[in-house]
N, C-alpha and C positions, 0 to 999 in steps of 0.2 A: 872808370873806376881803376885805381892803381892796382898793379899786379899783386902787391903785398896784401891788400885787403881781400882780393880773390883767394889768395893762398890761405888766409885765416879762415874764410868761409868754408873752403874745401877741407881744411884740417878739422873744423868743428863737425862737418858732416861725416868725416871718416871716423871720428870718435863717438858718433851718436849724439851730438849736441843738438840735433834738430828734431828731437822727439815729438814736439808739438805738431809736426807736419803729418802725423798719422800715416806714414808710409814706411816701407822697408828701406834700410840704408846699410851701407857697408861699415862694419866696425871691426878693424883688424885684430883687436884684443879678444873678441868673442869667438866662441866655438862655431856658432851659426848666426846668420844675419837676424837681427831683430825684425819682427813682423807684426802686423796687425790685420784685423779683418777689414776687407775692402769690398765695395759693391761694384761689380762690373756693369757697364752700360747695358740697359735692357729696353727692348721695344715690346709692346703688347698690342697686337692687332686683332680685330674681330671682323669676321664676315658672317653671312647667314649660316654657313655650314660648319665653321670652326673658329677656334681661338688660337692664334700663333704667338708664341713668346720667343723672342730672339735675344740671346745673351752674347755679348762680345767677350770671347775668351781666347784671344790671340796668345799663343805660346803655352796653352794649357793642354796637356796630354789627355786623351780620352779616359785613361784609367785613373786620372786625378779628379774626375768630375762625378758627383753623386746627385741623383735626382730622386726625391721622395715625395709622395703624396700622403699627407698626414693631417688629419683634423681639418679638412677643407682648404689646406694650404699646400701649394707646390713649393718645395724647398730645394733650391739648387745651391750646392756647396762644393767646395774642393780647394785645391791649392795650385798656385802657379809658382814653380820653383825658380829661384834666382840662380843664374849661371855666373858664379863669382870667379873672377880671374885669380890665378895663383899669385901673381906679383902685386905689390902695393901700387894702387892707382889713385888718382884724384878725380873725383867727379866734378864736372862743370854744371851739370843739370841732372836732376832726378825727378822724372815724372811717371815712369812706369811703376806700377804697384805690384808687389810680389807678396807671397804668403797666402794665407787662407782667405777665401772669399765666401760670401753668403748673399743670396737673394731669396726672399720669402714673398710669394705672391698668393694673395687670397683668391680663391676660386668660388664662383657661385655654386650653390648646391646642385643646380641642374646639370653641371658638367663634371662633377667630381667622379662619377662612376663610368664615364664615357671612355671611348678608345683614346689612348694617349701614345704618341710616338715621339722619339727624340733622335736627332742626328747632330753630329759635330763635323762641320766641314768648313775649311778655309778660316778657321778661328772663330766661327760663329756657331753657337749651340742653338738649335731650333727645336722647340717643343710644340707639337701640334695636338690640340685637344678637340675632338669631335663634339659638335653641339647636337648630335642626334639624340633625341629624347626617348629612345627605345628603352623598354624595361630591361634590366639586367637579369639574365637567366642564370639561376644557380642550380647546377646539377646535384641530384641526390644520389649518393652511392648506396648500394645495397650492402647490408651486413649479413653475412651468413652465420647462422647460429653454430656454436661449437658442438660437435657430436661426441 
C-alpha cells in the first residue's frame, strides 16, 4: 500500500472519521477522546463449590471498577482511561479499547444471596460466588422504647 494512502487513513482516524469502528480514537480538535461502551473479555467457570467470573481489565485502575448485584444480575462496569500524548501523532493501528465498559451477567437465584468476593490482580478481575445453599441469617436489632 502506498505511503500516501496510509497517511490518508491516519488523517481520517485522527479526525474521528472511523466512527463506525465503535472504539475510542484520537481527535486533536476535541477536548476529550470520543468513547463508547465496550465489553471486556470474560470467562465464567463453575465447579461444585463456586462460580468464578474472570474479566480481562488490563490497564484499569481498581478505583475505576464498579461491581453491583442488582435484580439477580452481576453488573461489572467502569472506565479505562486513555493516556493521550501531548504531541500530534499518527496511529498505524488501533485495537485497544478505552472509555466506559460494561458486562452484565445473569445469576441463578440459588447464588444471588451467597458469599461474593472480588479481586483485581495482574489486569484480571476475578469475582467468586459461593454455591453454598445455606439460609441467609438476618439479624434482628432490638429497639428500646423512649422513656
